[in-house]
Steps between C-alpha positions, in 0.01 A plus 500: 500500500695417826369575848695826534350618171154417605544694823631808314208478266251468784657792690493722192139420430405587859688838467324571173161416649560730794614786282195479282226409756411859567422559129352176368144423599428126549270417218279272718406792729392739226156647585524425872550720799788410734452554867800506734448434869735496802415459859510284811451132424231302681289192451217554256610841372509407136153336525372831635670695221340286239163528675521881489589487131208264424262738679634788285446280187865460418600165353844373606680365195837430668656561838827425677605577858821466700534511878804566702577616856137555570437712191314423176529636155261413225435572136138450382388539148128586459245594246132617513274217589235606243686651205832326530683838460761662732352683802756783506298705250240562775651735757211473748525120494877508529458710820242250641726205432811666633318633811348166599818302450704762689258490792511118501886498510518771760253324733797275602798712426633677802853495363654846536165670497376334186770650282559168334149427382465572131257447216602630162451442130787321326682562180667270255778351721550124513273363769759324710743787468230735619431282805870528589480877459182527713656295784822692470315833530307353797840425660411137578871435546528710818386235745768267651553179319551153644876487451503117490241489222591820307689469168875568544587839353829681520625836347867583470683783327791473264648851533774458241241390239218730606232215538298350775479128489166351611486130586182306563452139607157341541280220379474484125157563346319636195535876438769542765722691253210715389411599862861600581558696183170685531595609847849616408357694207225663704752603762697668214794255497659419169631145452832484314579133548311196641575136575248237589545142597287236664607201707210265578220716637723790585559804275794736529483837319766767478458844362746786436295816528524880530230741584359706211715794627811300403603417856506169702310464823618798699383449859410230756124604503489466116665158528260377763200625301618321186538179688156527657331587166660201323402270782138623479495470121606134521254420789187655344416198283522254788144575600249461221150642515 
């Protein structure tokens, strides 16, 4: 298979994964309770979260966190420390866990009257896609970016063809295509054509898209929001926790 064929296969697999991620539970997480947290990032926050869970006799099986623009989103998979069973069957315990974690996050979250602090119980969505969704809902993309360091993103319309063309240029890395396609999908854009190429360490990606309503990008605010969200999606993996 040539390079173009491999790229097409990879792209199709990503689309198929995104389409089914809401319905297919990851086998490795069966029997665990998923906690989703968003709030203001600070030094030592995750250590305090794990300490609270340990005090409540919740064993952490797996966890992942992303930080961006002063915000943090985390997925934590836990089980009962004694029985090894999920904790979501005990409503009183669920309320205690949720309450203590929410209070911990709110203690440092003065952002828009704490409206962005969240603790919830997750479903079956792919972990990294869910982190993108949590940070997107948290609007981590709203702060101003450092223009010199931000990925280059442009959005132009092709009126005669009824598409918007999204071009991105940034440093190539693992899962770059996944991050971009997840964001386009979660923003309800449908990809009709894509082209990807790399030169040295630089990746260039081009997507022909329409919104799910069948129209291209229709306003300047929508265009700016799409650019900001794609920049944020690319940057979230640059800081690892």
